[in-house]
ZAMARGU-4260 file (C-alpha; in steps of 0.2 Angstrom, whole numbers, plus 5000, padded with zeros to 4 digits):
<rodrens>
0) 5000/5000/5000 | 5008/5017/4994 | 5004/5033/5004 | 5006/5050/4998 | 5016/5061/5009
5) 5009/5077/5002 | 4991/5072/5005 | 4994/5066/5023 | 5004/5082/5027 | 4989/5092/5021
10) 4977/5082/5031 | 4987/5082/5047 | 4989/5101/5046 | 4970/5104/5043 | 4966/5091/5057
15) 4978/5101/5069 | 4969/5117/5065 | 4952/5108/5067 | 4955/5102/5084 | 4962/5118/5090
20) 4945/5126/5086 | 4935/5111/5093 | 4927/5122/5106 | 4918/5132/5093 | 4899/5129/5093
25) 4897/5125/5075 | 4910/5111/5075 | 4900/5102/5088 | 4882/5108/5085 | 4882/5104/5067
30) 4890/5087/5069 | 4882/5071/5063 | 4885/5053/5067 | 4877/5036/5062 | 4881/5018/5062
35) 4874/5006/5048 | 4873/4987/5050 | 4872/4979/5033 | 4868/4961/5030 | 4871/4955/5012
40) 4868/4939/5004 | 4874/4937/4986 | 4870/4923/4973 | 4876/4923/4955 | 4871/4907/4946
45) 4880/4903/4930 | 4868/4894/4919 | 4880/4884/4910 | 4883/4874/4926 | 4902/4877/4926
50) 4917/4868/4920 | 4933/4860/4926 | 4941/4877/4926 | 4926/4888/4930 | 4914/4888/4945
55) 4896/4885/4943 | 4890/4899/4955 | 4896/4913/4966 | 4888/4913/4983 | 4892/4922/4999
60) 4884/4930/5014 | 4892/4943/5025 | 4889/4956/5038 | 4895/4974/5037 | 4896/4989/5049
65) 4899/5007/5043 | 4902/5021/5056 | 4900/5038/5048 | 4906/5054/5058 | 4904/5071/5050
70) 4908/5087/5060 | 4902/5104/5057 | 4914/5119/5054 | 4923/5130/5066 | 4918/5148/5067
75) 4928/5161/5057 | 4932/5166/5040 | 4939/5149/5037 | 4930/5135/5045 | 4938/5118/5048
80) 4931/5101/5051 | 4934/5083/5050 | 4924/5067/5044 | 4928/5049/5047 | 4922/5033/5040
85) 4926/5017/5049 | 4921/5000/5041 | 4921/4982/5045 | 4915/4967/5035 | 4914/4949/5042
90) 4912/4932/5032 | 4896/4922/5037 | 4897/4910/5023 | 4908/4907/5008 | 4919/4893/5001
95) 4933/4890/4989 | 4920/4885/4976 | 4908/4899/4978 | 4919/4915/4982 | 4921/4930/4970
100) 4905/4939/4974 | 4914/4956/4978 | 4907/4955/4995 | 4923/4949/5003 | 4942/4951/5001
105) 4948/4936/4990 | 4960/4924/4999 | 4973/4919/4986 | 4980/4904/4995 | 4963/4895/4998
110) 4953/4901/4983 | 4940/4907/4995 | 4938/4923/5005 | 4946/4931/5020 | 4936/4930/5037
115) 4936/4949/5039 | 4942/4966/5033 | 4939/4984/5035 | 4947/5001/5037 | 4947/5019/5044
120) 4946/5034/5033 | 4949/5052/5039 | 4944/5067/5029 | 4950/5085/5033 | 4939/5099/5027
125) 4939/5118/5026 | 4926/5130/5021 | 4926/5148/5015 | 4910/5156/5011 | 4901/5143/5000
130) 4917/5133/4995 | 4922/5117/5003 | 4939/5108/5002 | 4941/5090/5007 | 4957/5080/5008
135) 4959/5062/5013 | 4946/5048/5011 | 4932/5053/4998 | 4916/5045/4991 | 4912/5053/4974
140) 4897/5054/4963 | 4898/5065/4947 | 4900/5064/4928 | 4918/5059/4929 | 4919/5046/4943
145) 4906/5037/4954 | 4911/5027/4969 | 4902/5011/4970 | 4892/5006/4985 | 4883/4991/4978
150) 4891/4978/4989 | 4895/4975/5008 | 4906/4990/5010 | 4908/5006/4999 | 4923/5010/4987
155) 4933/5025/4992 | 4947/5036/4985 | 4961/5045/4993 | 4964/5063/4986 | 4957/5080/4987
160) 4941/5088/4981 | 4934/5106/4981 | 4916/5110/4978 | 4911/5128/4976 | 4893/5136/4976
165) 4897/5154/4976 | 4886/5158/4961 | 4867/5155/4963 | 4863/5140/4952 | 4881/5135/4948
170) 4891/5121/4956 | 4909/5119/4952 | 4918/5103/4956 | 4937/5098/4954 | 4948/5085/4962
175) 4964/5075/4962 | 4964/5057/4966 | 4979/5046/4968 | 4973/5029/4975 | 4958/5018/4977
180) 4952/5006/4990 | 4939/4995/4981 | 4923/4988/4989 | 4931/4971/4992 | 4948/4977/4998
185) 4956/4983/5014 | 4971/4991/5005 | 4973/5007/4994 | 4981/5004/4977 | 4984/5012/4960
190) 4969/5015/4949 | 4968/5006/4932 | 4958/5007/4916 | 4943/4995/4914 | 4947/4983/4900
195) 4930/4974/4901 | 4925/4960/4889 | 4922/4966/4871 | 4927/4984/4875 | 4942/4983/4862
200) 4952/4993/4874 | 4971/4988/4876 | 4985/4995/4886 | 5003/4995/4882 | 5014/4993/4897
205) 5007/4993/4915 | 4989/4996/4917 | 4990/5007/4932 | 4990/5026/4937 | 4992/5036/4953
210) 4984/5052/4946 | 4966/5055/4941 | 4961/5073/4939 | 4943/5080/4936 | 4935/5097/4934
215) 4918/5103/4929 | 4901/5107/4936 | 4883/5110/4934 | 4873/5126/4930 | 4854/5128/4932
220) 4850/5137/4916 | 4832/5138/4920 | 4820/5132/4934 | 4818/5116/4924 | 4834/5114/4914
225) 4852/5110/4921 | 4867/5108/4910 | 4883/5099/4916 | 4901/5097/4909 | 4916/5088/4916
230) 4934/5085/4910 | 4944/5070/4917 | 4961/5062/4914 | 4967/5045/4921 | 4986/5048/4919
235) 4993/5040/4903 | 4978/5030/4900 | 4963/5041/4895 | 4955/5058/4893 | 4937/5062/4893
240) 4925/5076/4890 | 4907/5073/4897 | 4891/5083/4894 | 4874/5082/4902 | 4857/5090/4900
245) 4843/5087/4912 | 4826/5094/4909 | 4810/5092/4919 | 4794/5097/4911 | 4779/5099/4923
250) 4763/5093/4914 | 4750/5094/4927 | 4747/5090/4946 | 4758/5075/4950 | 4764/5073/4931
255) 4780/5077/4923 | 4792/5072/4909 | 4811/5071/4913 | 4823/5071/4899 | 4841/5066/4903
260) 4854/5067/4889 | 4872/5062/4890 | 4887/5063/4878 | 4905/5058/4882 | 4921/5059/4871
265) 4935/5048/4877 | 4953/5047/4869 | 4969/5039/4874 | 4983/5048/4884 | 4998/5039/4877
270) 4997/5021/4884 | 4981/5015/4877 | 4970/5014/4862 | 4955/5022/4869 | 4944/5031/4856
275) 4925/5031/4860 | 4910/5042/4858 | 4896/5038/4870 | 4878/5045/4868 | 4864/5041/4880
280) 4846/5047/4882 | 4833/5043/4896 | 4815/5049/4895 | 4804/5047/4911 | 4786/5050/4912
285) 4780/5051/4930 | 4761/5051/4935 | 4758/5050/4954 | 4768/5035/4961 | 4771/5028/4943
290) 4786/5031/4932 | 4789/5024/4915 | 4806/5027/4907 | 4813/5023/4890 | 4832/5024/4886
295) 4844/5023/4872 | 4863/5021/4872 | 4875/5021/4858 | 4894/5017/4857 | 4905/5022/4842
300) 4923/5024/4839 | 4937/5011/4839 | 4934/5005/4857 | 4920/5004/4870 | 4917/5017/4885
305) 4932/5022/4895 | 4931/5023/4914 | 4942/5018/4930 | 4942/4999/4932 | 4936/4987/4945
310) 4921/4994/4954 | 4918/5012/4948 | 4900/5016/4942 | 4901/5024/4925 | 4890/5039/4920
315) 4879/5029/4908 | 4860/5028/4906 | 4862/5009/4903 | 4874/5005/4917 | 4863/4993/4927
320) 4865/4978/4940 | 4876/4967/4929 | 4880/4975/4913 | 4886/4991/4906 | 4880/4989/4888
325) 4896/5000/4883 | 4905/4987/4872 | 4913/4993/4856 | 4900/4999/4843 | 4886/4993/4855
330) 4868/5000/4853 | 4856/4997/4867 | 4839/5002/4873 | 4830/5001/4890 | 4812/5001/4896
335) 4809/5004/4915 | 4795/5005/4927 | 4795/5011/4945 | 4781/5012/4957 | 4781/5021/4974
340) 4768/5014/4986 | 4768/5030/4996 | 4755/5036/4983 | 4743/5023/4989 | 4747/5025/5007
345) 4762/5013/5010 | 4777/5025/5012 | 4794/5016/5012 | 4789/5003/4999 | 4796/5004/4982
350) 4797/4993/4966 | 4807/4994/4950 | 4809/4983/4935 | 4818/4986/4918 | 4823/4977/4903
355) 4838/4981/4892 | 4843/4974/4875 | 4860/4977/4866 | 4867/4972/4849 | 4879/4976/4836
360) 4894/4973/4847 | 4910/4972/4837 | 4919/4955/4841 | 4932/4956/4827 | 4931/4940/4816
365) 4917/4933/4827 | 4898/4936/4824 | 4892/4952/4831 | 4888/4951/4850 | 4871/4953/4858
370) 4865/4953/4875 | 4849/4957/4886 | 4846/4960/4905 | 4831/4960/4915 | 4832/4968/4933
375) 4819/4969/4947 | 4821/4978/4964 | 4808/4978/4978 | 4813/4988/4994 | 4805/4993/5010
380) 4811/5005/5024 | 4802/5006/5040 | 4797/5024/5042 | 4794/5025/5061 | 4792/5016/5078
385) 4805/5005/5086 | 4812/4998/5069 | 4813/5015/5060 | 4826/5015/5047 | 4826/4996/5045
390) 4827/4992/5027 | 4825/4976/5017 | 4829/4975/4998 | 4828/4961/4986 | 4837/4963/4969
395) 4835/4950/4955 | 4843/4950/4938 | 4844/4939/4923 | 4858/4941/4909 | 4859/4932/4893
400) 4871/4934/4879 | 4880/4925/4864 | 4898/4929/4870 | 4900/4925/4888 | 4892/4915/4903
405) 4873/4917/4906 | 4869/4923/4923 | 4854/4922/4936 | 4857/4933/4951 | 4849/4937/4967
410) 4854/4949/4981 | 4846/4951/4998 | 4851/4966/5008 | 4845/4970/5026 | 4851/4986/5033
415) 4848/4996/5049 | 4855/5014/5051 | 4855/5021/5069 | 4858/5040/5071 | 4870/5044/5085
420) 4870/5063/5084
</rodrens>
């Protein structure tokens, strides 16, 4: 595990200033703390039954705990604060023939998973007016990079980020990342370019980087229209320009039409062959508790979509539970339906189902690739009483294609969040 002396020095300096001001009311009064217990069962069944060199299924069960601490800011022109994220994951059931779900840290010696893992992340922060600088452990969610939180413990990065909201309607966002701690890891490591199946992406030399920069933001052009742009660069591997337009058209009481348009241009940065144009559009009609969405996504260029590897969530309309539908030359469409049962008097209960179909995947000399996926989520969160914040979610997915293994998948997540402050 490699650590950056510069990042640690900045964090230590800011922490020192924070603690020297701890008596200030804002630091304490605006603080928040919570602990989340997350019980996660994962089953991925490969429908070909497995072979002598491939497992028939991936099945694991684990218990995770996440302690989140978020201070307020000290008084003064420059306010200082500190955040902390402590995580711990414990194996409940796994084996050498069923590991690899992403819930637990792989154990290379046994072919199974380690019994436990976790970590402690600290983030120093400073605030001037409506601008906030954070240095240390970061969870990010923007057009350039999205930390995944779809397993037992979340993916985090080490680096710095500044977010400014000095101008009404305008949010500016920039950052520098140097390492990643993936969702099934207890160590930080260099980042890498995702070279997923049928992406057509190749890398000359080592596929790793210890510098990812991004800068961009969003501007509310009107009450109903927001535009966004981000530039990002994974050192020596790829550069990307990402554009986004979101428009919400009110139609009548409890009715609206949301349009979400996305375009990204990705090119190489010296050590890869990345060349991709990604267009996506999602249109969602909402009526009371119902939502019906139709989406389209198209890849063009010499490769598929470029994004940081392992478990980062790419900014794509057709990135879903199993697939990203972002292979070389792939065209895909999506139909989605959501229902919020609060509209009929059952708050906390939600349902979602969607179907995606992709084709025209460039597989070189082989026949064009095609794939489809069907997802279903049903979730309930207790709204009040003794078990308030207790959540239960079942996620089911089916994936079929003509170039890889067919998959049936189920995830059952039971979580409970207890506010401490």
